[in-house]
C-alpha positions in Angstrom: 83.9 -19.1 354.9 86.0 -17.1 357.3 89.0 -15.3 356.2 91.9 -14.4 358.5 94.8 -12.2 357.1 97.9 -12.0 359.2 99.5 -8.5 359.0 101.1 -8.0 362.3 104.8 -8.5 361.4 107.4 -5.8 361.9 109.4 -6.4 358.6 112.8 -5.4 360.0 114.5 -6.3 356.7 112.4 -3.7 354.9 114.5 -1.0 356.7 111.5 1.2 356.8 109.2 3.0 359.3 106.3 1.9 357.1 104.7 -1.3 358.2 105.7 -4.1 355.8 102.2 -4.9 354.6 101.6 -1.4 353.6 104.5 -1.3 351.1 103.0 -1.0 347.6 102.9 -3.4 344.7 101.7 -1.8 341.5 100.9 1.4 343.5 98.6 -0.4 346.0 99.5 -1.6 349.5 100.3 -5.4 349.7 97.6 -5.8 352.3 95.1 -4.1 350.1 95.8 -6.7 347.3 95.1 -9.4 349.7 91.9 -7.9 351.1 90.6 -7.4 347.6 91.3 -11.0 346.6 89.7 -12.1 349.8 86.6 -10.0 349.2 86.2 -11.7 345.7 85.5 -15.0 347.7 82.5 -13.3 349.5 83.7 -14.4 352.9 81.2 -14.7 355.8 83.7 -12.9 358.1 87.0 -11.1 357.3 89.5 -10.4 360.0 92.9 -8.6 359.8 95.4 -9.4 362.6 97.5 -6.3 363.1 100.6 -5.3 365.4 103.5 -3.3 364.4 102.5 0.0 362.8 99.0 -0.6 364.0 97.8 2.9 363.7 98.8 3.0 359.9 97.1 -0.4 359.3 94.0 0.6 361.1 94.0 3.9 359.0 94.1 1.8 355.8 91.3 -0.4 357.0 89.1 2.4 357.9 89.1 3.5 354.3 87.7 0.1 353.1 84.3 0.3 351.2 83.0 -2.6 353.5 84.0 -2.9 357.2 86.8 -5.2 358.2 87.1 -7.0 361.7 90.5 -6.4 363.4 92.3 -8.1 366.2 95.5 -6.9 367.8 98.4 -9.4 368.2 100.7 -8.0 371.0 103.1 -9.4 371.5 103.9 -11.3 368.3 104.4 -14.9 369.3 104.1 -16.6 366.0 101.6 -17.5 363.4 99.5 -19.8 365.5 99.3 -17.1 368.2 98.2 -14.6 365.5 95.2 -16.6 364.4 94.2 -17.2 368.1 93.5 -13.4 368.3 90.9 -13.7 365.4 88.9 -16.5 367.1 86.3 -14.3 368.7 85.4 -12.8 365.2 85.0 -16.1 363.5 82.1 -18.4 362.9 83.0 -21.8 364.1 80.5 -23.5 361.8 82.5 -22.1 358.7 85.9 -23.2 357.5 88.6 -20.6 357.9 91.0 -19.5 355.1 94.3 -18.1 356.4 96.1 -15.6 354.3 99.2 -13.2 354.7 99.3 -9.4 354.2 102.8 -9.8 352.7 101.8 -12.4 350.1 99.8 -10.1 347.6 99.6 -12.0 344.4 97.8 -15.1 345.2 94.9 -15.3 342.7 91.1 -15.9 343.7 91.1 -19.0 341.5 93.8 -20.6 343.3 92.1 -19.9 346.6 88.8 -21.3 345.4 90.6 -24.5 344.4 91.9 -24.7 347.8 88.8 -24.1 349.5 87.1 -26.7 347.3 89.8 -29.2 348.4 89.1 -28.5 352.0 85.4 -28.6 351.8 83.9 -28.4 355.4 85.9 -31.2 357.1 89.4 -31.3 355.7 92.6 -29.3 356.4 93.9 -28.1 353.0 97.3 -26.6 352.5 98.6 -24.5 349.6 101.9 -26.1 348.6 104.4 -25.6 345.9 107.7 -27.1 344.8 110.6 -24.8 344.6 114.3 -25.5 343.4 115.6 -23.5 346.4 113.3 -23.9 349.4 115.7 -22.5 351.9 114.2 -20.9 354.9 110.7 -22.4 354.2 108.6 -25.0 356.0 108.8 -28.5 354.3 105.9 -30.7 353.6 106.4 -34.1 355.2 104.5 -36.9 353.5 104.2 -40.7 354.4 102.7 -42.9 351.6 101.8 -39.6 349.8 99.8 -38.3 352.6 100.7 -35.1 354.3 101.5 -35.8 358.0 103.4 -32.7 359.2 105.2 -29.6 358.2 108.6 -28.9 359.7 110.3 -25.4 359.7 113.8 -24.9 358.3 115.4 -24.4 361.7 113.9 -27.5 363.1 114.4 -29.7 360.1 116.8 -32.6 359.7 119.2 -32.7 356.6 116.9 -35.2 354.9 113.9 -33.0 355.6 115.7 -29.9 354.2 116.3 -31.8 350.9 112.5 -31.8 350.4 111.4 -29.3 347.7 107.8 -29.2 348.5 107.2 -26.3 350.7 104.2 -24.8 352.8 103.1 -21.5 351.5 101.4 -20.8 354.8 98.0 -20.4 353.2 95.5 -22.9 354.4 91.9 -23.7 355.0 91.0 -25.3 358.3 87.6 -26.6 359.6 86.2 -23.9 362.0 85.5 -25.9 365.1 88.7 -28.1 364.8 90.8 -24.9 364.3 89.8 -23.6 367.6 90.6 -26.9 369.3 93.9 -27.2 367.7 95.1 -23.6 368.3 94.4 -24.2 372.1 96.7 -27.1 372.1 99.6 -25.5 370.5 103.0 -25.5 372.2 106.0 -23.3 371.7 108.8 -25.9 372.3 110.7 -25.0 369.2 113.8 -23.1 368.1 112.0 -19.9 367.9 110.0 -20.2 371.0 106.9 -19.4 369.0 103.4 -21.0 368.4 103.6 -22.4 365.0 100.3 -22.6 362.9 101.9 -25.4 361.0 101.7 -27.6 364.1 98.1 -28.1 363.6 98.9 -30.4 360.7 100.1 -33.1 362.9 97.1 -32.5 365.3 94.8 -33.1 362.3 96.5 -36.4 361.4 96.2 -37.5 365.1 92.4 -36.6 364.9 91.9 -38.5 361.9 91.1 -35.3 359.9 92.2 -35.7 356.2 95.1 -33.2 355.3 95.0 -32.4 351.5 96.8 -30.0 349.2 96.3 -27.7 346.3 98.9 -26.0 344.1 98.9 -22.4 342.8 98.9 -21.7 339.0 102.4 -20.3 339.3 105.0 -20.1 342.0 104.9 -16.4 342.3 101.4 -16.6 343.6 102.8 -17.6 347.0 105.7 -15.4 347.0 106.1 -13.3 350.2 108.0 -10.0 350.8 110.6 -9.7 353.5 113.0 -7.1 351.9 113.0 -4.3 349.4 114.9 -6.7 347.1 111.9 -9.2 347.2 109.5 -6.4 346.8 111.2 -5.2 343.7 111.3 -8.7 342.4 107.6 -9.2 343.0 106.8 -5.8 341.3 108.6 -6.9 338.1 106.7 -10.2 338.1 103.3 -8.5 338.5 104.1 -5.9 335.8 105.3 -8.8 333.5 101.9 -10.5 334.1 99.9 -7.2 333.4 102.1 -6.7 330.2 101.3 -10.2 329.0 97.6 -9.7 329.5 97.8 -6.3 327.6 99.7 -8.0 324.7 97.0 -10.8 324.6 94.3 -8.1 324.3 96.1 -6.8 321.3 97.9 -3.8 322.8 101.3 -3.0 321.2 104.0 -2.6 323.9 107.3 -1.4 322.3 109.1 -3.2 325.3 106.8 -5.3 327.7 109.5 -5.0 330.4 109.3 -1.4 330.6 105.8 -0.5 331.5 104.3 0.2 334.9 100.4 0.0 335.6 99.5 1.0 339.1 95.9 0.7 338.8 93.5 -0.2 336.1 94.3 0.3 332.4 91.6 -0.1 329.9 92.7 -0.2 326.2 90.7 -0.3 323.0 91.9 -1.8 319.7 95.4 -0.8 318.1 96.7 0.9 321.1 100.4 1.4 321.1 102.5 2.3 324.2 106.1 3.2 324.0 108.8 2.5 326.7 108.9 3.9 330.2 105.1 4.8 330.6 103.5 4.9 333.9 99.7 4.5 334.3 98.1 5.2 337.7 94.5 5.0 338.9 91.9 4.3 336.2 93.2 5.2 332.7 91.2 4.5 329.6 92.8 4.6 326.1 90.4 4.5 323.1 91.0 2.8 319.9 94.1 4.0 318.0 95.7 5.9 320.8 99.5 6.1 320.8 101.4 7.0 324.0 104.8 8.2 323.6 107.9 7.2 325.6 108.2 8.1 329.3 104.7 9.6 329.6 102.6 9.5 332.9 98.9 9.1 332.8 96.9 9.3 336.0 93.0 8.8 336.1 92.7 10.0 332.6 90.4 9.4 329.7 92.0 9.4 326.2 89.8 9.6 323.1 90.2 7.6 319.9 93.1 8.4 317.6 94.8 10.7 320.1 98.6 10.9 319.7 100.5 11.5 323.1 104.1 12.4 322.3 106.9 11.6 324.6 107.4 12.9 328.2 103.9 14.2 328.8 102.0 14.2 332.2 98.3 13.8 332.2 96.3 13.8 335.4 92.6 13.7 336.0 92.0 14.9 332.5 89.9 14.1 329.4 91.3 14.3 326.0 89.1 14.4 323.0 89.5 12.2 319.9 92.2 12.9 317.3 94.0 15.4 319.6 97.8 15.7 319.6 99.5 16.2 323.1 103.1 17.0 323.6 106.0 16.4 323.7 106.6 17.7 327.2 103.0 18.8 327.9 101.3 18.7 331.2 97.5 18.4 331.6 96.5 19.0 335.2 93.3 18.0 337.0 90.1 19.5 335.5 91.4 19.7 332.0 88.8 18.7 329.3 89.9 18.9 325.7 87.5 18.7 322.8 88.2 16.9 319.4 91.3 17.7 317.5 92.9 19.9 320.1 96.7 20.5 319.8 98.7 21.0 323.0 102.4 21.2 322.3 105.7 21.3 324.0 106.0 22.9 327.4 102.3 23.9 327.6 100.5 23.5 331.0 96.7 23.4 331.2 94.8 23.3 334.5 91.1 23.3 335.4 90.3 24.4 331.8 88.0 23.5 329.0 89.2 23.8 325.5 86.8 23.1 322.6 87.4 21.4 319.2 90.2 22.3 316.9 91.9 24.8 319.1 95.6 24.9 319.5 98.3 25.9 322.1 101.3 24.7 320.4 104.1 25.9 322.7 105.2 27.6 326.0 101.8 28.6 327.4 99.9 28.3 330.7 96.1 28.1 330.5 94.6 27.9 333.9 90.9 28.2 335.1 89.9 29.0 331.5 87.1 28.3 329.1 88.4 28.3 325.6 86.1 28.0 322.5 86.6 26.2 319.1 89.3 27.2 316.5 91.2 29.3 318.8 95.0 29.8 318.4 96.9 30.4 321.6 100.4 31.9 320.7 103.8 31.0 322.4 104.3 32.6 325.7 100.6 33.2 326.5 99.5 32.8 330.1 96.2 33.3 331.9 96.9 35.3 335.1 94.4 33.4 337.2 95.7 33.9 340.8 95.9 37.2 342.7 97.7 35.5 345.6 94.5 34.7 347.4 91.7 33.9 345.0 91.5 32.3 341.5 89.5 33.8 338.7 88.4 32.6 335.3 89.3 33.5 331.7 86.8 33.1 328.9 88.2 33.0 325.3 85.3 32.7 322.8 85.3 30.9 319.5 87.7 31.8 316.6 90.1 34.0 318.6 93.7 34.6 317.9 95.8 35.2 320.9 99.3 36.6 319.9 102.6 35.5 321.4 103.6 36.7 324.9 100.1 37.7 325.9 99.0 37.9 329.6 95.3 37.6 330.2 94.6 39.0 333.7 91.4 37.2 335.0 88.5 37.7 335.3 88.5 38.7 331.6 86.6 37.7 328.4 87.9 37.6 324.8 85.0 38.1 322.4 84.3 35.8 319.5 86.7 36.2 316.6 88.9 38.8 318.4 92.6 39.2 317.9 95.0 40.1 320.6 98.4 41.5 319.3 101.6 39.9 320.4 102.9 41.3 323.8 99.3 42.3 325.0 98.5 42.5 328.7 94.8 42.3 328.7 93.1 43.7 331.9 89.8 44.4 330.4 87.5 42.5 328.2 88.4 42.4 324.5 85.5 43.1 322.0 84.4 40.4 319.6 85.9 40.7 316.1 88.4 43.4 316.9 92.2 43.7 317.3 93.2 44.6 320.7 96.8 45.6 321.5 98.4 46.7 324.7 102.1 47.5 324.5 104.5 50.5 325.1 105.6 52.5 322.1 108.8 51.4 320.5 111.6 53.8 321.0 115.1 54.0 319.7 117.5 55.9 321.8 119.9 57.9 319.9 123.5 58.2 321.1 123.3 55.2 323.4 126.4 53.0 323.8 126.8 49.7 325.2 128.6 49.5 328.6 132.1 48.0 328.6 133.7 45.9 331.3 135.9 48.0 333.7 139.3 46.5 334.1 140.3 46.0 337.8 
């Protein structure tokens, strides 16, 4: 099977410099959704028709794991004209599936059903009945058989009353498609070459015109404005939430979750309101995620409690750990089992072994921290000299007092204690107390200044 994806439209109503098909649904461009679904059908040829914002569209396509054929439509003279541009890339011996880059949620199962209905010799149209079909092409049937499609602007009052609409998605026999496209005329209200006109041609040629229906109306919903984009986003997120619920995940409010990638959950996972998951996120058994947390490409071990307002990105959190509230784990963070990271603690490119704690107000960057280490409030690793970054090593069983600065590269030996307020510029020996602070002085006779009256 050939697949042609129409993605050349300007999308004026989007009010954006970004090409319409590149606007995201669930964090992924609409065109990428359509390409991924098309790929799942194992097409013989896949061709994307581009036009407005062509450079940005081509940039997206260049990042595909498998090559995609492209064809430029310039100027844009309608859907039939768009498909004409793909003909050199298509195998005439294969049926051709026509998709749209701004219709991102059509399922592979629906497209397979459409392809099955078409076979190799029929024209198959994906149709759906809508209560308010305004602006959409109507399916005209005679004695139950599809005979043509009429666009809203060209329809009579009786035709506009029809509720069965054309989704635009269809499968056409390869050789016939080329013949029909060559015969298209633009004598209509828009002055365009309508792809839908091939239906009447198929009827005239004795080619059966059949239909299939999607599993849900939203599968054929297109996007022409930011309003429709937002509506489709909520539909898609609702579908994701329902799948999570069916898998046994507890969602405190299914209407307030955003999954922008792949979320994999074990048993007895609980997710509070307002959480965002981006990229690939794995939550093992018994994980709880507090309200308004953001997780990006993260792996969370069994029994972890993430308290509200945490941001975890490209990090690994070991089992039974406690994170937050208001904690930030940046890329390269790896936490062992039963690690506690408390409020306003930031960790970057660091490994912290089992049973260690940084419970509040600390920055740990470019560090290797052993087991059973306590990092006091106000502690920072000074890892950056303005040009280069250096590493801090804190070995097992250390106690780091509050308001300590560790000027990397520096090592704190096993079992060492750093007194509160220490600025550590040299290695601290194992098992010893190291203190660096000025002598406390009380100044006799000092009086506090008073405000001078003006």
